[in-house]
SEKOLNU-515270 format. One line per field, with one value per residue (C-alpha): residue number from 0; x negated, y, z negated; residue in one letter. Coordinates in steps of 0.2 Angstrom, whole numbers, m for minus. Example, Ala and Ser with C-alpha at 12.3 -4.5 7.8 and 13.67 -1.06 7.14 Angstrom:
<nodes>
k	c(0,1)
east	c(m62,m68)
north	c(m22,m5)
up	c(m39,m36)
r	c(A,S)
</nodes>
This chain:
<nodes>
k	c(0,1,2,3,4,5,6,7,8,9,10,11,12,13,14,15,16,17,18,19,20,21,22,23,24,25,26,27,28,29,30,31,32,33,34,35,36,37,38,39,40,41,42,43,44,45,46,47,48,49,50,51,52,53,54,55,56,57,58,59,60,61,62,63,64,65,66,67,68,69,70,71,72,73,74,75,76,77,78,79,80,81,82,83,84,85,86,87,88,89,90,91,92,93,94,95,96,97,98,99,100,101,102,103,104,105,106,107,108,109,110,111,112,113,114,115,116,117,118,119,120,121,122,123,124,125,126,127,128,129,130,131,132,133,134,135,136,137,138,139,140,141,142,143,144,145,146,147,148,149,150,151,152,153,154,155,156,157,158,159,160,161,162,163,164,165,166,167,168,169,170,171,172,173,174,175,176,177,178,179,180,181,182,183,184,185,186,187,188,189,190,191,192,193,194,195,196,197,198,199,200,201,202,203,204,205,206,207,208,209,210,211,212,213,214,215,216,217,218,219,220,221,222,223,224,225,226,227,228,229,230,231,232,233,234,235,236,237,238,239,240,241,242,243,244,245,246,247,248,249,250,251,252,253,254,255,256,257,258,259,260,261,262,263,264,265,266,267,268,269,270,271,272,273,274,275,276,277,278,279,280,281,282,283,284,285,286,287,288,289,290,291,292,293,294,295,296,297,298,299,300,301,302,303,304,305,306,307,308,309,310,311,312,313,314,315,316,317,318,319,320,321,322,323,324,325,326,327,328,329,330,331,332,333,334,335,336,337,338,339,340,341,342,343,344,345,346,347,348,349,350,351,352,353,354,355,356,357,358,359,360,361,362,363,364,365,366,367,368,369,370,371,372,373,374,375,376,377,378,379,380,381,382,383,384,385,386,387,388,389,390,391,392,393,394,395,396,397,398,399,400,401,402,403,404,405,406,407,408,409,410,411,412,413,414,415,416,417,418,419,420,421,422,423,424,425,426,427,428,429,430,431,432,433,434,435,436,437,438,439,440,441,442,443,444,445,446,447,448,449,450,451,452,453,454,455,456,457,458,459,460,461,462,463,464,465,466,467,468,469,470,471,472,473,474,475,476,477,478,479,480,481,482,483,484,485,486,487,488,489,490,491,492,493,494,495,496,497,498,499,500,501,502,503,504,505,506,507,508,509,510,511,512,513,514,515,516,517,518,519,520,521,522,523,524,525,526,527,528,529,530,531,532,533,534,535,536,537,538,539,540,541,542,543,544,545,546,547,548,549,550,551,552,553,554,555,556,557,558,559,560,561,562,563,564,565,566,567,568,569,570,571,572,573,574,575,576,577)
east	c(0,m6,m4,m7,m14,m13,4,3,21,17,5,7,7,15,6,14,m3,m7,m25,m22,m11,m27,m29,m10,m10,7,15,10,27,28,34,19,18,19,16,23,38,40,46,64,65,56,69,83,74,68,82,81,63,57,69,61,46,55,63,59,43,52,63,56,59,66,56,65,53,40,52,54,36,28,17,2,4,0,7,m6,m1,m17,m17,m25,m24,m40,m45,m51,m52,m70,m81,m95,m84,m83,m86,m74,m65,m51,m61,m74,m61,m53,m69,m73,m57,m61,m80,m94,m111,m128,m127,m111,m109,m100,m89,m103,m111,m125,m132,m127,m129,m117,m121,m139,m141,m157,m171,m189,m202,m216,m226,m223,m214,m208,m193,m188,m169,m161,m143,m130,m128,m113,m105,m93,m84,m65,m66,m77,m94,m108,m117,m135,m149,m145,m128,m137,m149,m134,m124,m138,m141,m122,m120,m134,m127,m109,m102,m91,m93,m89,m102,m117,m123,m140,m144,m147,m155,m165,m181,m178,m184,m177,m190,m181,m190,m177,m159,m156,m171,m177,m188,m185,m199,m198,m207,m213,m210,m191,m186,m168,m166,m153,m142,m143,m138,m123,m116,m116,m104,m110,m101,m102,m114,m101,m92,m106,m94,m80,m76,m69,m52,m54,m55,m40,m30,m34,m43,m60,m57,m68,m77,m83,m73,m61,m45,m40,m30,m11,m4,m8,6,m2,6,15,6,m8,m5,m19,m19,m32,m47,m45,m62,m71,m89,m88,m74,m57,m47,m32,m20,m14,m7,m11,m1,m8,3,m3,7,m1,11,8,26,31,17,22,40,35,26,40,54,42,40,21,11,m4,m7,m23,m26,m12,m9,m13,5,11,m1,9,25,17,7,23,31,31,30,15,m4,m16,m35,m46,m64,m75,m80,m97,m88,m91,m77,m86,m84,m95,m101,m106,m125,m128,m120,m122,m104,m92,m75,m64,m72,m66,m67,m52,m46,m46,m61,m76,m91,m108,m107,m109,m111,m129,m133,m137,m128,m112,m114,m118,m102,m91,m99,m95,m78,m72,m67,m70,m66,m49,m46,m50,m41,m25,m23,m30,m25,m42,m41,m58,m75,m83,m97,m113,m121,m117,m118,m111,m121,m127,m130,m149,m155,m143,m153,m149,m157,m142,m127,m110,m109,m97,m85,m89,m78,m85,m103,m96,m89,m106,m115,m104,m106,m125,m124,m114,m97,m89,m71,m75,m69,m56,m60,m50,m52,m49,m44,m36,m19,m18,m37,m40,m29,m20,m32,m20,m17,m35,m38,m25,m31,m49,m42,m33,m49,m59,m45,m46,m64,m61,m64,m47,m44,m31,m29,m25,m22,m19,m18,m36,m35,m34,m46,m61,m61,m61,m74,m86,m84,m98,m116,m112,m105,m89,m73,m72,m82,m78,m69,m66,m72,m79,m94,m96,m113,m112,m129,m124,m137,m142,m152,m137,m129,m146,m151,m134,m128,m142,m157,m159,m150,m162,m151,m167,m172,m155,m155,m140,m127,m114,m122,m107,m113,m129,m139,m158,m171,m189,m193,m177,m181,m199,m193,m180,m192,m205,m192,m187,m204,m209,m207,m210,m192,m196,m206,m193,m179,m189,m191,m173,m168,m179,m172,m154,m160,m168,m152,m139,m150,m148,m130,m131,m113,m102,m98,m81,m77,m79,m62,m57,m48,m33,m24,m7,m2,14,11,3,m9,m25,m41,m57,m58,m73,m84,m83,m64,m60,m45,m51,m38,m51,m54,m36,m31,m18,m30,m42,m43,m27,m36,m54,m61,m73)
north	c(0,18,33,51,61,78,81,67,62,43,44,31,38,50,62,77,82,100,97,84,97,105,89,88,72,77,74,56,48,32,20,10,0,m19,m31,m18,m13,0,m3,1,m11,m24,m23,m26,m40,m49,m46,m48,m54,m38,m28,m34,m24,m8,m10,4,2,0,m15,m32,m48,m63,m79,m87,m98,m105,m118,m124,m127,m143,m141,m148,m138,m120,m109,m95,m80,m75,m58,m65,m82,m91,m88,m106,m123,m124,m121,m114,m102,m87,m83,m69,m71,m81,m93,m95,m98,m112,m119,m121,m131,m144,m144,m141,m132,m136,m122,m114,m96,m92,m78,m65,m74,m82,m98,m114,m132,m139,m154,m150,m155,m146,m137,m132,m122,m131,m117,m100,m107,m124,m128,m146,m151,m167,m171,m176,m196,m205,m191,m196,m188,m189,m203,m213,m210,m207,m190,m191,m179,m183,m173,m158,m159,m160,m146,m134,m137,m135,m120,m112,m115,m114,m106,m90,m87,m70,m71,m82,m92,m93,m77,m88,m103,m97,m97,m115,m132,m147,m161,m177,m186,m199,m201,m190,m178,m165,m151,m134,m125,m107,m97,m85,m83,m82,m79,m80,m98,m105,m88,m92,m110,m105,m99,m116,m130,m147,m158,m176,m180,m192,m176,m172,m171,m161,m144,m129,m134,m151,m143,m132,m147,m155,m170,m166,m159,m172,m164,m169,m155,m156,m156,m164,m157,m163,m151,m134,m124,m108,m92,m102,m112,m124,m138,m147,m162,m167,m177,m191,m197,m180,m182,m168,m162,m166,m150,m147,m144,m159,m149,m133,m123,m108,m95,m81,m66,m51,m37,m30,m28,m46,m53,m44,m49,m67,m66,m58,m70,m85,m91,m91,m91,m81,m67,m57,m39,m31,m14,1,7,m10,m11,m1,m11,m28,m23,m18,m34,m47,m61,m56,m57,m46,m48,m35,m36,m23,m32,m31,m27,m10,m3,9,17,11,21,16,18,8,16,32,31,25,18,28,45,59,77,88,86,68,65,53,61,56,48,62,49,47,64,63,80,74,59,71,81,65,63,81,80,65,67,50,56,61,45,34,45,48,35,20,27,23,5,8,16,29,21,30,13,m4,m12,m5,0,m15,m26,m30,m17,m3,14,27,40,40,50,52,66,81,85,102,105,121,114,100,112,122,105,101,118,116,99,107,103,120,113,95,81,66,49,33,25,7,m2,m18,m16,m31,m34,m22,m13,1,0,8,22,25,26,39,49,49,53,69,75,73,81,96,100,98,79,75,57,44,29,12,m2,m21,m37,m43,m58,m47,m34,m45,m53,m36,m28,m43,m39,m46,m43,m24,m21,m20,m16,0,17,20,8,4,m12,m20,m31,m40,m48,m67,m69,m56,m45,m32,m42,m49,m33,m25,m38,m42,m24,m13,m23,m22,m37,m52,m68,m79,m72,m71,m52,m41,m54,m41,m26,m23,m4,m9,2,1,9,2,9,2,m15,m16,m12,m26,m38,m34,m36,m53,m61,m51,m63,m49,m44,m26,m23,m32,m21,m5,m11,m14,3,12,3,9,26,28,21,32,48,43,40,23,20,29,21,25,14,m2,m10,m16,m32,m36,m53,m55,m72,m78,m81,m92,m92,m82,m80,m73,m64,m65,m51,m60,m57,m76,m84,m101,m112,m122,m107,m104,m110,m106,m100,m85,m66,m59,m45,m44,m26,m21)
up	c(0,4,m7,0,m14,m5,m12,m26,m21,m25,m39,m53,m71,m81,m94,m103,m111,m105,m102,m89,m78,m71,m61,m57,m66,m73,m56,m58,m63,m73,m60,m60,m44,m47,m32,m20,m30,m43,m61,m57,m42,m53,m66,m53,m45,m61,m73,m91,m91,m84,m93,m110,m107,m108,m125,m137,m148,m164,m158,m165,m154,m161,m159,m145,m136,m148,m154,m136,m134,m139,m155,m145,m129,m124,m110,m105,m95,m85,m77,m61,m52,m49,m31,m30,m40,m32,m48,m36,m26,m36,m55,m58,m75,m70,m60,m73,m87,m77,m73,m91,m93,m79,m79,m90,m88,m94,m106,m114,m119,m135,m136,m137,m122,m133,m125,m134,m130,m116,m105,m111,m129,m130,m120,m123,m114,m108,m101,m93,m78,m84,m95,m100,m103,m110,m106,m119,m119,m113,m103,m90,m76,m76,m64,m76,m67,m79,m78,m73,m69,m50,m52,m59,m44,m32,m41,m40,m21,m17,m28,m19,m2,m3,14,12,m6,m12,m25,m22,m36,m28,m38,m52,m44,m30,m41,m48,m44,m53,m56,m62,m77,m80,m79,m94,m94,m80,m80,m71,m62,m59,m46,m60,m78,m82,m100,m97,m89,m101,m99,m80,m82,m90,m74,m64,m66,m64,m52,m47,m32,m26,m20,m8,7,m2,4,m5,3,m5,m22,m18,m15,m30,m21,m26,m44,m54,m69,m86,m94,m109,m97,m81,m67,m67,m55,m45,m37,m30,m36,m49,m62,m65,m77,m86,m98,m111,m107,m120,m116,m118,m124,m136,m149,m143,m139,m151,m137,m126,m112,m105,m92,m84,m77,m66,m70,m63,m68,m85,m90,m84,m95,m110,m107,m105,m121,m131,m124,m129,m111,m114,m130,m125,m114,m109,m104,m113,m106,m116,m116,m124,m138,m151,m147,m148,m164,m173,m168,m183,m171,m162,m166,m157,m153,m146,m139,m130,m113,m105,m88,m80,m69,m56,m40,m26,m11,7,7,23,38,47,51,38,43,31,31,43,44,39,57,56,67,63,55,49,33,19,5,11,4,m14,m17,m11,m23,m37,m32,m34,m51,m57,m50,m60,m79,m85,m103,m97,m88,m104,m116,m106,m93,m103,m119,m127,m122,m114,m118,m106,m96,m92,m84,m80,m98,m114,m129,m138,m123,m118,m106,m110,m109,m123,m112,m101,m106,m99,m85,m91,m77,m69,m54,m49,m48,m38,m25,m25,m21,m7,0,m2,7,22,17,11,16,10,20,20,12,7,m10,m9,m25,m31,m39,m50,m56,m70,m83,m74,m59,m47,m59,m62,m43,m41,m55,m47,m30,m38,m46,m30,m20,m32,m26,m7,m5,1,m5,1,m10,m3,m15,m12,m22,m28,m17,m1,m9,m13,5,13,1,5,23,35,39,43,26,17,26,14,13,m6,m18,m36,m42,m58,m63,m79,m84,m82,m92,m105,m103,m90,m77,m69,m63,m59,m48,m40,m38,m37,m29,m10,m2,0,2,2,m15,m22,m24,m20,m20,m25,m17,m5,m4,4,m9,m7,m18,m18,m35,m43,m34,m41,m59,m58,m51,m64,m78,m73,m75,m91,m106,m119,m124,m128,m111,m102,m109,m106,m87,m85,m94,m82,m67,m72,m76,m59,m51,m60,m57,m38,m41,m33,m40,m52,m68,m76,m91,m100,m104,m121,m118,m128,m130,m137,m146,m153,m171,m179,m165,m166,m154,m157,m140,m128,m121,m104,m104,m102,m110,m117,m125,m134,m145,m148,m166,m179,m193,m194,m192,m184,m176,m173,m171,m158)
r	c(M,V,Y,S,V,A,G,T,E,N,A,L,S,V,F,S,I,K,Q,V,N,K,Y,N,L,S,K,I,N,H,Q,E,T,V,M,G,I,N,R,R,Q,F,L,F,R,T,G,A,L,A,A,A,S,F,I,P,L,A,V,S,W,P,V,T,G,W,A,A,Q,S,A,D,S,L,V,L,G,F,S,N,E,P,S,S,L,D,P,H,W,H,I,V,S,A,N,A,A,L,T,T,Y,L,F,D,R,L,V,K,S,D,N,T,Q,R,P,R,P,G,L,A,K,S,W,K,V,I,D,D,T,T,W,E,F,E,L,Q,P,N,V,K,F,H,N,G,E,P,L,T,V,D,D,V,I,F,S,F,D,R,A,S,H,I,V,G,S,P,F,A,L,R,T,Y,L,H,D,K,T,V,V,K,I,S,D,S,V,F,R,I,K,T,A,A,P,N,P,I,V,P,N,E,L,A,T,V,A,I,I,S,R,S,A,A,K,A,T,T,A,D,Y,N,S,G,K,A,V,N,G,T,G,P,Y,K,L,V,N,Y,I,P,G,N,R,I,V,L,T,R,N,E,N,Y,W,S,D,K,P,Q,W,K,E,I,T,I,R,P,I,S,A,D,G,A,R,V,A,A,L,L,S,G,D,V,N,V,I,E,K,V,A,P,T,D,I,A,R,L,K,S,N,G,A,I,N,L,T,R,S,V,T,N,R,A,I,F,L,S,F,D,H,G,R,K,R,S,P,F,I,R,D,N,A,G,Q,P,I,D,N,P,L,L,D,L,R,V,R,Q,A,F,Q,L,A,I,D,T,Q,L,I,V,R,H,I,L,T,D,A,A,E,V,A,S,Q,L,V,P,Q,G,I,F,G,H,S,N,A,I,K,P,V,R,A,D,P,Q,K,A,K,A,L,L,T,A,A,G,Y,P,Q,G,F,R,I,T,L,H,S,P,N,D,R,F,I,R,D,S,A,V,A,Q,A,V,A,Q,M,L,S,R,V,G,I,K,T,E,V,E,T,M,P,S,S,V,F,Y,K,R,V,T,G,D,A,N,G,S,D,F,S,F,F,L,V,G,Y,G,S,A,T,G,E,S,S,S,P,L,R,S,L,L,H,T,I,D,K,E,K,G,F,G,S,S,N,R,S,F,Y,S,N,K,K,V,D,A,L,I,E,Q,G,L,I,T,L,D,D,S,K,R,E,A,L,F,S,S,A,I,E,L,A,I,A,D,V,A,L,L,P,L,Y,H,P,I,N,V,W,G,L,R,K,P,L,V,Y,P,G,R,S,D,E,Q,T,I,A,M,D,I,G,T,T,G,S,V,E,S,Q,K)
</nodes>
């Protein structure tokens, strides 16, 4: 769907606070578009279920659905549908969570992404470039086949070469050679010292070598889904539900829940309504506008956790002519985003504090860089940029665009909390300084195919996207987003903007082979400082993810945003603070 921001007739959120009026955000009405229809249409089309999400905050909903659920089953409301059942296809949070149910990795990540034993019961450093791992004993795949080192070797090879993947796991495997010592012991040789091998192995699911001929389509049909994980696949109805049953022969602790049903519900209001009615037991990504209502409801527990994800704006750095940039008459022009002054103007035009405070209602933290404070590699030297529209206009004039130009901002409309509303606000702020911005939003399933593009770059010129560190520290976004694309070495796997800076590359590469933690962190911090000074991309915010659970269920939350049923229980803290 396309919104023209010139008149702001179709914007997406309402605010009555006076200070937002300078950006005309007060014209954004509260008909947040959901799956191509506005909230009023959504009410008429879905009836009472949708209407539930608009009951006044003080109303307490009765428990109507919990009793209908089996005591040993859970229904989870995911905000996004996994894009594939292939564990090597893509590691966005919905896919990664589903992979955790059906498959195992050599190394597990706890809820703060610290590495823990998984299929590998132990590991040790032999020398600077050699690690030794030992597999857990008596692990079997769902079809009864035993796990051996041969399956590990096969999995690494497949994950490194899967065709068409939006995110190549080769990023984490390109420098590794597996040497088989026995059926249960192997060594990993790295091309250079690599201090985070266990963190990297936590991204790769292990599959059976008997699936050597299986394609991604075979996984999506369910035919090839044969993991070692705590659950087995029962049924998959795309767009409707995924049903899993407990693996009674699981090698580790048996999960509490016998059956798990995952329901993809992309609309925020519909997820809340499903929780309140008892149609689901747990939902993720509670919208900021729904938190107060759920918190006041005696039947609901809330958990909140700051994520390691950054939501940011990405520029086309790679093309002289970019497909969605025009002059004010609508004619193609040379790409103005190649000029640092123009990118700085974008940076100064956008008030991230305002977005966090009034669109996300403080359910996020302003981002100055790609990882939040407290994550390894965060630079304390980088501070959020204060909006200055007048200076932005001056920079545009100095760059040769005194009247600005036209650009389209592309965004998913079902991937991040209030992503469409954020895109609309950004567009209005840019339009105010002369960068006349049109917004086009689409379902994430369409967005990620188009943003990946082809060898010539993304389909887009300017887009809103997010990235969470799969390894729990800053090397993941640095080498995936900011390093020059080098498929052979696994660099730039998510660099859809074709950004390239040799100084940034050198710092990242040196950091990746530096064993001393303090020196490595200094190198990574310097790399992000250079990239942010170059406005390689424009960080907006780090989301605070909120889960809603029907009592007595509780969940500790995770920094990687995943909803993992094995960690959902009926005891513990009701709400974990950030």
